DRENFIVEX-169101 format. One record per residue (C-alpha): residue in three letters; y, z, x. Coordinates in steps of 0.05 Angstrom, whole numbers, plus 5000, padded with zeros to 4 digits. Example, Ala and Ser with C-alpha at 12.3 -4.5 7.8 and 13.67 -1.06 7.14 Angstrom:
BEGIN
code; Y; Z; X
ala; 4910; 5156; 5246
ser; 4979; 5143; 5273
***
This chain:
BEGIN
code; Y; Z; X
unk; 5774; 3067; 1014
unk; 5839; 3034; 1016
unk; 5861; 3020; 1081
unk; 5890; 3081; 1108
unk; 5918; 3055; 1170
unk; 5928; 3003; 1124
unk; 5954; 2938; 1145
unk; 5887; 2904; 1139
unk; 5862; 2921; 1072
unk; 5878; 2917; 1000
unk; 5819; 2956; 0978
unk; 5849; 3008; 0933
unk; 5896; 2962; 0900
unk; 5865; 2929; 0841
unk; 5836; 2867; 0871
unk; 5863; 2802; 0846
unk; 5799; 2765; 0847
unk; 5794; 2693; 0828
unk; 5740; 2714; 0781
unk; 5726; 2645; 0756
unk; 5701; 2629; 0826
unk; 5744; 2566; 0826
unk; 5766; 2563; 0898
unk; 5719; 2528; 0945
unk; 5712; 2536; 1019
unk; 5672; 2574; 1071
unk; 5685; 2638; 1108
unk; 5659; 2619; 1177
unk; 5721; 2645; 1211
unk; 5726; 2710; 1173
unk; 5703; 2776; 1200
unk; 5654; 2785; 1256
unk; 5580; 2769; 1254
unk; 5567; 2831; 1295
unk; 5525; 2875; 1250
unk; 5458; 2846; 1272
unk; 5401; 2892; 1285
unk; 5374; 2845; 1337
unk; 5305; 2876; 1334
unk; 5290; 2867; 1260
unk; 5226; 2832; 1243
unk; 5243; 2809; 1172
unk; 5297; 2768; 1137
unk; 5366; 2755; 1162
unk; 5418; 2783; 1114
unk; 5494; 2777; 1112
unk; 5538; 2829; 1078
unk; 5613; 2825; 1064
unk; 5660; 2884; 1069
unk; 5736; 2883; 1065
unk; 5770; 2914; 1124
unk; 5778; 2987; 1107
unk; 5839; 3018; 1140
unk; 5806; 3084; 1158
unk; 5787; 3088; 1231
unk; 5713; 3084; 1245
unk; 5693; 3050; 1180
unk; 5673; 2983; 1211
unk; 5632; 3017; 1265
unk; 5598; 3060; 1212
unk; 5577; 3001; 1169
unk; 5549; 2965; 1229
unk; 5514; 3027; 1254
unk; 5479; 3035; 1188
unk; 5457; 2962; 1189
unk; 5431; 2968; 1260
unk; 5387; 3026; 1239
unk; 5351; 2983; 1188
unk; 5286; 2955; 1216
unk; 5262; 2908; 1161
unk; 5316; 2855; 1168
unk; 5372; 2833; 1213
unk; 5435; 2852; 1175
unk; 5499; 2818; 1197
unk; 5566; 2845; 1173
unk; 5626; 2802; 1158
unk; 5685; 2849; 1163
unk; 5739; 2811; 1125
unk; 5810; 2825; 1149
unk; 5874; 2807; 1114
unk; 5898; 2816; 1043
unk; 5855; 2764; 1008
unk; 5785; 2792; 1012
unk; 5770; 2776; 0940
unk; 5792; 2704; 0946
unk; 5752; 2694; 1009
unk; 5691; 2727; 0979
unk; 5691; 2685; 0916
unk; 5705; 2622; 0954
unk; 5645; 2637; 0998
unk; 5600; 2650; 0938
unk; 5608; 2577; 0920
unk; 5581; 2553; 0986
unk; 5516; 2554; 1025
unk; 5549; 2607; 1070
unk; 5549; 2657; 1013
unk; 5533; 2730; 1031
unk; 5468; 2761; 1009
unk; 5504; 2824; 0988
unk; 5577; 2845; 0981
unk; 5622; 2901; 0960
unk; 5667; 2894; 0900
unk; 5684; 2926; 0833
unk; 5643; 2921; 0768
unk; 5665; 2858; 0731
unk; 5627; 2831; 0672
unk; 5640; 2758; 0690
unk; 5596; 2767; 0751
unk; 5540; 2788; 0705
unk; 5551; 2733; 0653
unk; 5554; 2680; 0707
unk; 5489; 2703; 0738
unk; 5524; 2718; 0803
unk; 5499; 2789; 0813
unk; 5427; 2813; 0811
unk; 5399; 2864; 0763
unk; 5389; 2928; 0804
unk; 5360; 2971; 0748
unk; 5293; 2977; 0783
unk; 5322; 3009; 0845
unk; 5374; 3052; 0809
unk; 5332; 3076; 0750
unk; 5289; 3126; 0789
unk; 5352; 3163; 0813
unk; 5399; 3146; 0755
unk; 5405; 3218; 0733
unk; 5431; 3237; 0802
unk; 5491; 3190; 0796
unk; 5556; 3206; 0762
unk; 5540; 3179; 0693
unk; 5609; 3147; 0686
unk; 5591; 3105; 0747
unk; 5526; 3084; 0715
unk; 5562; 3065; 0651
unk; 5614; 3024; 0688
unk; 5559; 2983; 0720
unk; 5515; 2973; 0659
unk; 5511; 2912; 0613
unk; 5460; 2908; 0557
unk; 5421; 2966; 0586
unk; 5415; 2935; 0656
unk; 5450; 2963; 0718
unk; 5487; 2916; 0763
unk; 5512; 2945; 0828
unk; 5506; 3012; 0865
unk; 5569; 3054; 0871
unk; 5582; 3073; 0943
unk; 5645; 3117; 0935
unk; 5689; 3144; 0881
unk; 5764; 3143; 0896
unk; 5808; 3186; 0852
unk; 5883; 3170; 0853
unk; 5938; 3219; 0838
unk; 6008; 3240; 0860
unk; 6017; 3273; 0928
unk; 6081; 3314; 0938
unk; 6119; 3355; 0989
unk; 6119; 3428; 0967
unk; 6179; 3446; 1010
unk; 6221; 3391; 0979
unk; 6202; 3414; 0910
unk; 6221; 3486; 0928
unk; 6287; 3464; 0958
unk; 6306; 3424; 0896
unk; 6280; 3478; 0848
unk; 6231; 3428; 0818
unk; 6164; 3446; 0786
unk; 6102; 3402; 0782
unk; 6117; 3351; 0726
unk; 6074; 3358; 0664
unk; 6103; 3297; 0629
unk; 6128; 3229; 0650
unk; 6198; 3249; 0629
unk; 6194; 3310; 0674
unk; 6171; 3265; 0731
unk; 6233; 3222; 0722
unk; 6277; 3284; 0720
unk; 6243; 3312; 0783
unk; 6253; 3246; 0819
unk; 6327; 3250; 0805
unk; 6333; 3321; 0832
unk; 6291; 3305; 0893
unk; 6330; 3243; 0914
unk; 6379; 3250; 0971
unk; 6415; 3201; 1015
unk; 6353; 3197; 1059
unk; 6294; 3211; 1013
unk; 6276; 3178; 0947
unk; 6245; 3220; 0893
unk; 6180; 3181; 0882
unk; 6141; 3121; 0906
unk; 6094; 3084; 0857
unk; 6077; 3025; 0902
unk; 6118; 2964; 0916
unk; 6097; 2927; 0853
unk; 6081; 2988; 0809
unk; 6015; 2955; 0791
unk; 5974; 3015; 0812
unk; 6000; 3060; 0756
unk; 5993; 3015; 0695
unk; 5924; 3038; 0675
unk; 5938; 3112; 0690
unk; 6000; 3106; 0647
unk; 5960; 3075; 0591
unk; 5910; 3133; 0593
unk; 5964; 3185; 0599
unk; 5995; 3157; 0536
unk; 5931; 3172; 0498
unk; 5909; 3100; 0496
unk; 5856; 3059; 0533
unk; 5846; 2989; 0559
unk; 5791; 2970; 0509
unk; 5757; 3010; 0454
unk; 5682; 3018; 0447
unk; 5678; 2952; 0409
unk; 5714; 2914; 0464
unk; 5779; 2908; 0426
unk; 5850; 2918; 0454
unk; 5867; 2992; 0457
unk; 5929; 2993; 0501
unk; 5980; 2966; 0452
unk; 6007; 3031; 0423
unk; 6073; 3065; 0410
unk; 6056; 3115; 0466
unk; 6047; 3060; 0517
unk; 6113; 3028; 0495
unk; 6146; 3095; 0504
unk; 6117; 3100; 0574
unk; 6143; 3031; 0592
unk; 6213; 3050; 0569
unk; 6210; 3113; 0612
unk; 6186; 3074; 0673
unk; 6243; 3024; 0663
unk; 6291; 3083; 0664
unk; 6260; 3107; 0729
unk; 6262; 3037; 0759
unk; 6337; 3030; 0747
unk; 6354; 3102; 0766
unk; 6359; 3093; 0841
unk; 6308; 3149; 0849
unk; 6247; 3104; 0859
unk; 6228; 3081; 0929
unk; 6224; 3005; 0929
unk; 6206; 2958; 0985
unk; 6168; 3008; 1028
unk; 6138; 2982; 1093
unk; 6067; 2991; 1065
unk; 6040; 2995; 0994
unk; 6017; 3055; 0954
unk; 5949; 3060; 0988
unk; 5981; 3076; 1054
unk; 6005; 3148; 1061
unk; 6063; 3130; 1108
unk; 6117; 3133; 1054
unk; 6105; 3207; 1042
unk; 6084; 3223; 1114
unk; 6147; 3192; 1143
unk; 6194; 3227; 1094
unk; 6214; 3165; 1055
unk; 6198; 3200; 0988
unk; 6182; 3268; 0959
unk; 6124; 3244; 0915
unk; 6076; 3186; 0923
unk; 6020; 3156; 0881
unk; 5962; 3147; 0928
unk; 5887; 3159; 0934
unk; 5844; 3216; 0959
unk; 5822; 3171; 1016
unk; 5890; 3185; 1048
unk; 5886; 3260; 1042
unk; 5863; 3274; 1114
unk; 5920; 3233; 1143
unk; 5970; 3268; 1098
unk; 5942; 3337; 1115
unk; 5947; 3320; 1189
unk; 6019; 3299; 1181
unk; 6043; 3351; 1131
unk; 5995; 3410; 1136
unk; 6002; 3460; 1079
unk; 6065; 3426; 1054
unk; 6022; 3380; 1012
unk; 6003; 3385; 0939
unk; 5973; 3339; 0887
unk; 5978; 3329; 0811
unk; 5951; 3278; 0761
unk; 5992; 3224; 0727
unk; 6029; 3267; 0676
unk; 6020; 3256; 0602
unk; 6068; 3206; 0570
unk; 6068; 3231; 0499
unk; 6049; 3293; 0460
unk; 5983; 3258; 0443
unk; 5971; 3240; 0516
unk; 5934; 3276; 0571
unk; 5942; 3276; 0647
unk; 5903; 3219; 0679
unk; 5868; 3206; 0745
unk; 5846; 3135; 0760
unk; 5778; 3133; 0793
unk; 5775; 3071; 0836
unk; 5719; 3059; 0885
unk; 5673; 3006; 0915
unk; 5603; 2984; 0896
unk; 5550; 2943; 0929
unk; 5524; 2881; 0894
unk; 5468; 2832; 0910
unk; 5482; 2758; 0905
unk; 5432; 2734; 0852
unk; 5442; 2662; 0875
unk; 5426; 2678; 0948
unk; 5364; 2660; 0987
unk; 5341; 2731; 1001
unk; 5350; 2769; 0936
unk; 5290; 2814; 0944
unk; 5305; 2830; 1017
unk; 5377; 2844; 0999
unk; 5357; 2891; 0943
unk; 5310; 2927; 0990
unk; 5367; 2938; 1040
unk; 5413; 2963; 0985
unk; 5360; 3012; 0962
unk; 5347; 3035; 1034
unk; 5421; 3047; 1050
unk; 5455; 3066; 0984
unk; 5396; 3100; 0949
unk; 5351; 3130; 1002
unk; 5396; 3146; 1061
unk; 5434; 3206; 1035
unk; 5459; 3225; 1104
unk; 5494; 3158; 1112
unk; 5521; 3161; 1041
unk; 5554; 3229; 1055
unk; 5579; 3204; 1122
unk; 5611; 3143; 1088
unk; 5644; 3186; 1035
unk; 5672; 3243; 1077
unk; 5678; 3222; 1150
unk; 5730; 3167; 1143
unk; 5780; 3193; 1093
unk; 5758; 3233; 1033
unk; 5719; 3200; 0977
unk; 5674; 3232; 0925
unk; 5600; 3213; 0932
unk; 5575; 3181; 0867
unk; 5509; 3219; 0876
unk; 5515; 3287; 0844
unk; 5468; 3320; 0894
unk; 5510; 3294; 0952
unk; 5576; 3312; 0921
unk; 5551; 3383; 0910
unk; 5531; 3390; 0983
unk; 5592; 3357; 1014
unk; 5625; 3418; 1047
unk; 5689; 3381; 1064
unk; 5704; 3372; 0989
unk; 5689; 3442; 0965
unk; 5754; 3479; 0977
unk; 5828; 3472; 0990
unk; 5864; 3408; 0972
unk; 5800; 3366; 0973
unk; 5769; 3415; 0924
unk; 5830; 3408; 0879
unk; 5823; 3333; 0882
unk; 5750; 3339; 0859
unk; 5772; 3384; 0802
unk; 5825; 3335; 0778
unk; 5774; 3279; 0784
unk; 5725; 3317; 0741
unk; 5776; 3339; 0689
unk; 5821; 3278; 0682
unk; 5783; 3220; 0714
unk; 5779; 3151; 0682
unk; 5731; 3098; 0708
unk; 5732; 3022; 0708
unk; 5711; 2988; 0643
unk; 5666; 2931; 0665
unk; 5691; 2890; 0605
unk; 5764; 2896; 0626
unk; 5765; 2838; 0673
unk; 5811; 2820; 0730
unk; 5848; 2770; 0686
unk; 5861; 2826; 0636
unk; 5884; 2873; 0691
unk; 5931; 2819; 0715
unk; 5958; 2811; 0645
unk; 5974; 2886; 0640
unk; 6007; 2884; 0708
unk; 6051; 2827; 0682
unk; 6076; 2876; 0630
unk; 6102; 2920; 0686
unk; 6138; 2859; 0715
unk; 6166; 2838; 0648
unk; 6194; 2903; 0621
unk; 6197; 2953; 0679
unk; 6217; 2911; 0739
unk; 6256; 2867; 0692
unk; 6291; 2885; 0627
unk; 6243; 2852; 0578
unk; 6225; 2880; 0510
unk; 6161; 2923; 0514
unk; 6135; 2899; 0447
unk; 6144; 2826; 0467
unk; 6112; 2839; 0535
unk; 6052; 2873; 0503
unk; 6046; 2816; 0452
unk; 6044; 2767; 0510
unk; 5991; 2809; 0544
unk; 5951; 2813; 0480
unk; 5947; 2737; 0476
unk; 5919; 2732; 0547
unk; 5870; 2789; 0537
unk; 5846; 2763; 0470
unk; 5830; 2696; 0503
unk; 5788; 2731; 0555
unk; 5754; 2774; 0503
unk; 5736; 2712; 0463
unk; 5705; 2680; 0524
unk; 5664; 2741; 0540
unk; 5645; 2769; 0473
unk; 5659; 2715; 0421
***
């Protein structure tokens, strides 16, 4: 749930984790050790969450923990924009958490940092979105339990589209043309985030490409992706793209405050946008880049992992099972009461009334039709390398082929480390 009120969380942005776990240092000053049950009779557990921006999230996490009677569960609620760095620094110390939220990353598996949770997930595996299971599976074992699925797409102001005579863009070229027609002296046509990082993978998918293929080889270096980069450069230099917004893409304020007519954001922000804009709000996926492409929706989200190097692995696994497998009421509450997220459990998603109709229902439809999930083998270093491409040839005037070649070299080094 990216922070919706947003100054305190980076959650929906692709986390820039120091995945090599190179930084040392403790986290004693971070968050609040206020999630204790107080009356538990078992182990003492510590869990790390980044500070979600949606109101009520911290209280909900601590309320769930307090209801657990087999261990005292303390919650470190990590504020600021460096959750991942603080988390991975802490994992190197004797203050490491017993469990923590993050995204599926294969280095965590290869380094033995996260525990195998197959035994607790397997009995209910068929009730999970199978793409979530796949994105957490390595060599047939499941690492991590998905807590929420977070589709991202474009939100737009219907009245501004009508006034400008603009239709919903079906291609990236049409989006650039629409941005030009929607731009006025007070409103920019579109906002893609301050660094544009959030749209690199959706653009790759919309160009008919992928991050890696099924043999863990580079799949993003295509003519279609180069075409998309050229088009994004044209948008960047057009004057129709909102740059330097007060908050990044995960915060709905750019659209809500009338700074732009279209904004790339996540479904978590939909309630805030509906409150501000009412029926003047629509959504559409990232439009296809080429004739071979297809609209794309990036499915972000957060998962719970158990620290395999912790002192209370079994107790931590038992808590994860209790909360994120057994307690369906809490799982639905977490997904739908603090912003809108899609429950990873099929049975819960099907019973979530708030997501069945209207704009939330449309978001679920786009998620089901066009959604792309994390590839556990496409690591943070690889993500960073693709984001550098945006910097090199969209934000600057570099050659797309050269930028992709540079990215390839970085990604190949990572692939060699991971897969030989």
